[in-house]
C-alpha positions as CSV (number, residue, x, y, z in Angstrom):
1,M,110.4,101.6,65.9
2,D,111.4,103.0,69.1
3,L,108.7,105.2,70.8
4,N,110.5,106.6,73.5
5,D,113.0,108.3,70.9
6,L,110.4,109.6,68.9
7,V,109.5,113.3,69.2
8,A,106.1,113.0,67.0
9,I,104.7,111.2,64.6
10,D,103.3,112.7,61.5
11,V,100.5,111.0,60.0
12,H,100.1,112.4,56.7
13,T,103.0,112.2,54.3
14,H,102.9,111.8,50.8
15,A,105.0,109.5,48.3
16,E,104.8,111.8,45.2
17,V,107.6,110.0,43.1
18,S,108.6,106.5,42.5
19,S,111.6,105.0,41.9
20,K,111.6,105.3,38.2
21,G,110.8,108.9,38.8
22,H,107.3,108.7,37.7
23,S,105.0,111.3,39.5
24,S,101.6,110.7,40.6
25,L,100.6,114.3,39.8
26,D,100.7,115.8,36.0
27,D,102.6,119.0,36.0
28,D,100.0,121.3,35.9
29,L,98.5,120.1,39.5
30,H,102.2,119.7,40.8
31,D,103.2,123.2,39.7
32,A,100.1,125.0,41.2
33,S,100.0,123.1,44.2
34,S,103.8,124.3,44.8
35,A,102.7,127.6,44.2
36,Y,99.9,127.6,46.7
37,F,101.6,126.0,49.7
38,K,105.0,128.3,48.7
39,V,107.0,125.3,48.5
40,E,110.7,125.9,49.0
41,G,113.6,123.5,47.8
42,K,113.0,119.9,46.5
43,R,109.4,119.4,46.1
44,K,109.9,115.4,45.1
45,P,111.6,113.6,47.5
46,T,112.5,109.8,46.9
47,L,111.1,107.4,49.8
48,E,114.6,107.0,51.1
49,E,115.1,110.6,50.9
50,T,111.7,110.9,52.9
51,A,112.8,108.4,55.4
52,A,116.1,110.0,55.9
53,Y,114.6,113.5,56.5
54,Y,112.3,112.1,59.2
55,R,114.8,110.0,61.0
56,E,117.0,113.1,61.1
57,R,114.4,114.8,62.7
58,R,113.5,111.7,65.3
59,M,110.0,111.5,64.0
60,A,108.0,108.6,62.6
61,A,105.9,109.4,59.5
62,V,102.7,107.9,57.8
63,I,103.5,107.8,54.1
64,F,101.0,107.1,51.3
65,T,100.4,107.4,47.5
66,V,97.2,108.9,46.3
67,D,95.3,106.5,43.5
68,A,93.4,108.5,41.3
69,E,93.8,107.1,38.1
70,S,90.2,106.9,36.6
71,A,89.6,110.4,37.5
72,T,93.1,111.7,36.1
73,G,94.7,109.2,34.0
74,T,97.5,109.4,35.8
75,A,98.9,105.9,37.4
76,P,99.6,106.1,41.4
77,V,103.2,105.4,42.8
78,P,103.0,101.7,43.3
79,N,101.4,101.1,46.7
80,E,104.0,97.9,47.0
81,E,107.0,100.0,46.4
82,V,105.6,102.8,49.2
83,A,105.2,99.2,51.5
84,E,108.5,98.0,50.6
85,A,110.4,101.3,51.2
86,A,108.7,101.5,54.4
87,A,109.6,97.7,55.8
88,A,113.1,98.9,54.7
89,N,113.0,101.8,56.7
90,A,110.7,100.6,59.3
91,D,112.2,102.6,62.5
92,V,110.3,105.7,60.8
93,L,108.0,105.0,57.7
94,I,104.6,103.4,58.4
95,P,103.0,102.1,55.3
96,F,99.3,103.4,54.3
97,A,97.9,102.5,50.9
98,S,95.6,104.0,48.3
99,I,93.1,102.4,45.8
100,D,91.2,103.6,43.5
101,P,87.5,103.1,44.6
102,F,86.4,102.8,41.3
103,R,88.6,99.7,40.3
104,G,85.7,97.5,42.3
105,K,86.6,94.0,43.1
106,A,90.0,94.0,41.7
107,G,90.4,97.0,44.3
108,V,89.0,95.1,47.1
109,K,91.2,92.2,46.8
110,Q,94.4,94.4,46.5
111,A,93.5,96.0,49.7
112,R,93.4,92.5,51.2
113,R,96.6,91.7,49.8
114,L,98.4,94.7,50.9
115,V,97.4,94.5,54.5
116,E,98.1,90.6,54.8
117,E,101.4,90.4,52.6
118,Y,102.9,93.9,53.1
119,G,101.8,95.1,56.4
120,V,99.7,97.9,55.1
121,K,98.4,100.0,58.2
122,G,95.6,102.0,56.5
123,F,94.0,103.4,53.4
124,K,94.0,106.9,52.1
125,F,91.0,108.1,50.2
126,H,90.9,111.7,48.5
127,P,87.2,112.0,47.2
128,S,87.7,115.5,45.7
129,I,90.4,113.9,43.2
130,Q,89.0,110.5,43.1
131,G,85.6,111.8,41.7
132,F,83.2,110.0,44.6
133,F,81.1,110.7,47.6
134,P,82.4,108.4,50.5
135,N,78.8,107.4,51.5
136,D,78.1,106.3,47.9
137,R,77.3,102.4,48.8
138,S,77.7,101.3,45.2
139,V,81.5,102.5,44.9
140,A,83.7,102.1,48.0
141,Y,81.6,100.1,50.6
142,D,83.3,96.8,49.9
143,L,86.6,98.5,50.5
144,Y,85.3,99.7,53.9
145,E,84.4,96.4,54.7
146,V,87.7,94.9,54.4
147,I,89.6,97.6,56.1
148,E,87.2,97.6,58.9
149,E,87.7,93.7,59.2
150,T,91.5,93.8,59.2
151,G,91.4,96.8,61.6
152,T,93.3,99.0,59.3
153,I,92.6,102.7,59.1
154,A,90.6,104.6,56.2
155,L,91.9,108.3,56.1
156,F,89.6,111.0,54.1
157,H,90.8,113.9,53.0
158,T,88.4,116.8,53.7
159,G,87.7,120.2,52.8
160,Q,89.2,122.4,50.3
161,T,92.4,120.9,48.7
162,G,95.1,122.8,47.7
163,I,95.8,120.2,44.7
164,G,93.8,122.1,41.6
165,A,94.1,125.8,43.7
166,G,95.0,128.1,40.9
167,V,94.5,125.8,37.8
168,P,91.7,127.1,35.7
169,G,88.3,125.2,37.0
170,G,90.5,123.9,39.6
171,G,91.8,121.3,37.5
172,G,88.2,119.7,37.0
173,I,88.5,118.9,41.0
174,R,85.3,119.4,42.9
175,L,85.2,120.2,46.5
176,K,81.7,118.7,47.2
177,Y,83.0,115.1,47.5
178,S,85.2,116.2,50.6
179,N,82.6,117.4,52.8
180,P,83.0,115.5,56.5
181,L,79.5,114.8,56.9
182,H,79.6,112.3,53.8
183,V,81.9,110.7,56.0
184,D,79.6,110.5,58.9
185,D,77.2,107.9,57.0
186,V,80.6,105.7,56.7
187,A,81.2,106.1,60.7
188,A,77.5,105.1,61.2
189,D,77.6,102.2,58.5
190,F,80.8,100.9,59.8
191,P,80.8,101.3,63.7
192,H,84.0,99.7,64.3
193,L,86.0,101.5,61.4
194,K,88.8,103.7,62.6
195,I,88.4,107.0,60.5
196,I,90.7,110.0,60.1
197,L,89.4,113.2,58.6
198,A,92.6,114.9,57.2
199,H,93.0,118.6,57.5
200,P,91.1,121.7,58.8
201,S,87.9,121.1,56.7
202,F,87.2,124.2,55.2
203,P,84.8,125.2,55.1
204,W,82.9,122.6,56.9
205,Q,85.4,122.8,60.1
206,D,82.2,122.8,62.3
207,E,80.8,119.7,60.7
208,A,84.0,117.8,61.1
209,L,83.9,118.7,64.8
210,A,80.8,117.5,65.3
211,V,81.6,114.1,63.4
212,A,84.7,113.8,65.5
213,T,82.7,114.0,68.8
214,H,79.5,111.6,68.0
215,K,81.1,109.1,66.4
216,P,84.0,107.4,68.9
217,G,86.0,105.5,65.5
218,V,86.4,109.4,64.1
219,H,89.4,111.3,64.5
220,I,91.3,114.4,62.8
221,D,94.3,115.2,61.7
222,L,95.8,118.9,61.4
223,S,97.8,118.4,58.0
224,G,97.9,121.1,55.1
225,W,97.3,124.1,57.2
226,S,99.8,126.0,59.3
227,P,98.5,125.9,63.0
228,K,98.5,129.8,62.9
229,Y,95.6,129.5,60.4
230,F,93.6,127.1,62.3
231,P,90.0,128.0,63.1
232,P,89.3,128.8,66.8
233,Q,86.7,126.4,67.5
234,L,89.3,123.5,66.2
235,V,91.8,124.8,68.3
236,Q,88.9,124.6,71.4
237,Y,88.0,121.1,70.7
238,A,91.4,120.0,70.4
239,N,92.2,121.3,73.9
240,T,89.1,120.1,75.6
241,L,86.9,117.7,73.9
242,L,88.9,116.0,71.2
243,K,91.9,116.1,73.1
244,D,92.4,112.2,72.5
245,K,91.6,112.5,69.0
246,V,93.4,115.1,67.3
247,L,96.7,114.0,65.7
248,F,99.8,115.8,64.1
249,G,100.1,115.8,60.7
250,S,102.3,118.0,58.1
251,D,101.2,117.0,54.5
252,F,104.7,116.7,53.5
253,P,106.3,117.5,51.3
254,V,103.8,120.3,50.4
255,L,104.2,121.6,54.0
256,T,107.1,120.5,55.9
257,P,106.8,119.7,59.4
258,D,109.6,122.0,60.4
259,R,107.4,124.9,59.3
260,W,104.3,123.0,61.0
261,L,105.7,122.6,64.2
262,A,107.4,126.1,64.3
263,D,104.1,127.9,64.3
264,F,102.3,124.7,66.3
265,D,105.2,125.9,69.5
266,K,102.8,129.7,69.4
267,L,99.4,128.0,69.4
268,T,97.6,128.0,72.8
269,I,97.6,124.2,73.3
270,K,97.3,123.0,77.0
271,E,101.1,121.5,77.7
272,E,99.4,118.3,78.7
273,V,97.5,118.1,75.3
274,R,100.5,118.9,73.2
275,P,102.3,115.3,73.8
276,K,98.9,113.9,73.0
277,I,98.9,115.8,69.6
278,L,102.4,115.0,68.4
279,K,102.6,111.5,69.3
280,E,100.4,109.8,72.0
281,N,97.1,109.9,70.1
282,A,98.8,108.8,67.1
283,A,100.7,105.9,68.8
284,R,97.5,104.4,70.0
285,L,95.4,104.6,66.8
286,L,98.1,103.0,64.8
287,G,98.3,100.0,67.6
288,L,101.7,100.9,68.5
289,T,100.8,101.2,72.3
290,K,98.5,99.3,73.9
291,P,94.8,101.0,74.0
C-alpha cells in the first residue's frame, strides 16, 4: 500500500455479498436500508468490485462483514473470504473481521486464527443487530482480550442505525445496545485496546465525545452520515480536542465516499485538520505509519 499515493483511507466499508451471491442481510432489512440512505445504483458490489472502486479513487478501505447469526439467523459473508480478497488487493483493502459474540470459545479461537493466519487488523461489533451490551462481561470480554493482546482494533457501531429503520418494530433491532457509554466500560477494563466508535452517535453524540476525550485509546469515525448533518459539537471537537482521533468513514455501499467527500468539502474543518481526518489518523491507528 503506497500511502503517499492515497488521498484518503475509508475506515468503514461493508462486504454485503459473498462470492456465491449470499447476502449478509435479509431482503426486508436490505431494501429498507437502501430506502433510508437513498442508495442509487448497485447496492451489492462484490469484493473485487469494491477494490476496483477504491483503486479508481486512489483510496484505501477497511472492509468487513457483520456476523449476527445468533440474532438474525442469517450467516455473514465469511471472514476468510473478506481477508483473502483484501490480501489479493492489498494496495487498497484492509481486512477487518466480525465475530458473533455469542459464539463463545469458538469465536475467541476464530478471532486469534483470523489475526495470525489471515492478517486481520480489527474486528467489527454491531451491538444493536447482534443484541448485546458491549460491557456485558459474560458475552464479549474474552474476545476483547484477544483483540487487545494482538494489537488489533475493536470497531463498535454506535447510535441509531439505518438498518431496520422503516421496518415494523425496526426489524427487532434495539438501539439501547449502541449507547457509546457502554463502550466506556470496555475502554476502562481494557486500557490498551484500540477502539473506534463508529458514526455520529445519535442521540448520544455528547456521550461519544466524552468517552473519546477521556479514554486515550478511543477514536470516532464519521461514517453513516453525510457531513452536512453532523452535530455542531462534533465538528467543534473534530477541529480541536479530537483532531488526532477522528477518522473518515463512509459506510459504503449505503453511503459512498463520493457523496461523503463532496459534503465534507463544504464543512468548516480547518485546513490543517482535513488531512488528519482523511488519512493521517487512520494510517497511524492501523499501524501503516510510525506512531
